[in-house]
N, C-alpha and C positions, 0 to 999 in steps of 0.2 A: 503493500500498501505506500508507504514511504517513497518507494521507488517512480509509482505512478504518480503523486503529487509532486514529486521533483522533475519528473518528465514534462507534466504540464505547465509548471512554472517555467520549464526552461522554453518550451512553447512558447508561451503565454510572452517572455522577453523576446525571443526571436521576432515575433510579430511587433511588439511596438518598437523594434528597432528597423524593422523593417519600413514600419509609418515612419519614422523619423526622415528614413532616408529618402522618402518619396513625394512627390510633388504631390502637395492637397490640389485635385481638382473637382472638388466639392461646389466650390461658387461659380455660378453658369454667368456667362455676361448679357443677357440680355433681363436676368432678373435685377442682377445689380444696377444695372441701368434705370430699371424701372422704378428703383429705390431713389436715382436720382431724378428722377422726374415725380416721386410723392414730394422732392425737396423745393423743386419748381412752382409745384399748385401750393404747397403749404405757405411757401413765400409771398405767391399771388393771395392766397385767402389772407393771409397776416396784409396784407397791402389794404384790402378793399376793406374787412372787419376791426382789423386794429390798430387805425392810424394813430396811436396814443398808447403805446405797449410798457412805456413804464411808469404808468396810470393801471395799467390792465394786467401786471405781472400774471395773475393766476390762469387769465386766460392765453393768453402768451405760453407759459409752459404748456397747458393743457395741450394747444394747437404742437407745439413740437415734438411731446415727448410721445404724445399720441401719434406722430406721422416715424418717430424713429421705433415704438414698437411695433407699428404696422410693417414697416421694413425688416426689424426685426424677424419678424413672425413668417413674412414669407421667405427671408432669404433663410433660416432655417430649416422650413420647410422645402424649400427644392435643395437647400444641402442635403439633406435626408436621403432623400430620393437619386438623385445624384450619384450621391457618393455611393450609395448602395448600387446601383447602375455600373458606375465609373471601376471603384475598388473591391468592388464585391467580397470576398473572405477580411480584408480588411479595413471594411468600412467602416465598423464601431472605434477600433483605434485609430483612422483617421477624424472622423467628427469629435470623439474625443480630445486631440492632438490640436484641433484648431477651435474648440472649446474653450480648452484650457489659456491658449496662447491671447485668446481678446477676451476671454470672461475678468480677469481684473482692472482693464483699464473700464467696461462695461459697471463695474461695482465701483470703482474709485470716481467715475462722473456722476452716478446714481447719489454719494455719499457726498462729492464737493455741491448739487444742486441743495440736497434739503441743509445742508449748515448754511451756506449761503442764502437761502430763504428765509428760514428761520433766525440764524444766527444774525445776519448779518444784511438786514433789509436794501442797507442805503447803496450795494453795490453790485444792484443785479444785472447791469450791463459788462457784469464780467463774465456772464455767464456764456453768451457764445462763444467767447476767444475759448473759455476755459476747455467746453468741449469738445472743441477742433482740437487743441492740442493735448488733451487725453486720446482723441480718436486715433490722432496721428503715432503716438502709442503702442496702442493695439495695432495699427498699420505695420509699424516697425518690428513688433515682435511676431507678428505672422508673417513678416518678408523669408523668415528661413526655410517654409515651405512652399511658396506661392512666386513664382517666374521672380526671375531679377529685377526689371524695372517696375515691380510694385513699390519699390521704395522710393519712385518719384510721386505715386500716390500720397505716402507719408510725407514725405517735404511738402506735398501741397497744403496739408489739412495742418502741419507747424508754422508755415508762412501765414495762413491765413488766420488760423487762431489767433499769432503774435500780432497781428497787423488788426485785429479786433481789439486786443488787450490793449492796443497803442493806443486807438484811438481817444482812450479815456473817459467816455462819458456815454451819454444816452444814443450816440450816433449809432454803436456797437447792437442795436437792439432796432436796427431797422431790418426790414425785409431783406434785404441783399445779402446782409453778413449770414444769413445762414441759408438763404435761398441760393444763393450763385457759389458760397464754400460746399456745401455738400452737395449740390445738384452738378456742377463740374465736377468735384471731388471723384463721385460714383462715377460720372461718366468716365475719368480717366482711369479708375480701376477696370470698368467693363471693357474700355477699348483694349487696356494690357494685358488683360484674361482672354480677347479673343484672339491680339496677336500672338500672344507668345506661348497658349496651349493649346496642343494640338488636337482638333476633333474638338472645339471647345462648343459647338451647336447646346445649345441650352432647353435641353429635354425634360419634362419633370416628370 
């Protein structure tokens, strides 16, 4: 029985090592482009219904957090089905690895948002920039199992995030700061995957 447990442990270790050395192909270009379109639509909605976001922060947060959740659900569902199809027997390890790389950034972003909203409500303009900087860290963390050009997407989010923070006031809450940053950023990610990943057809 001990030999059996050891053999199973060895197999599990081998699978994890194979997953670490394999490029993750669970992200579909069309799906990620769709999340960019969500950002553009959310920015348009903000421009129409939230002309004064500093005085309506609850509505502003609801809009962009809902957009992020919708994008995450769509990406997660498609990642699961695509990984099952492409990575076959390694799909569980590949999905787990992808989640482990990005999850710390998601948790950090949520915690930073709660702290600023509840304890430092005088600086809500910092949120868009901080979200983008934190997102860039998630992208950089994921670069080791994605196409190498993906670092360009991380650089984009880092640059736009720092630019938002550099504005230093409520201009950082305008629709363009989130809509253009995440809309263009996700299109960059989709384009890199389309060009760099063999057989990148976005099949659900």
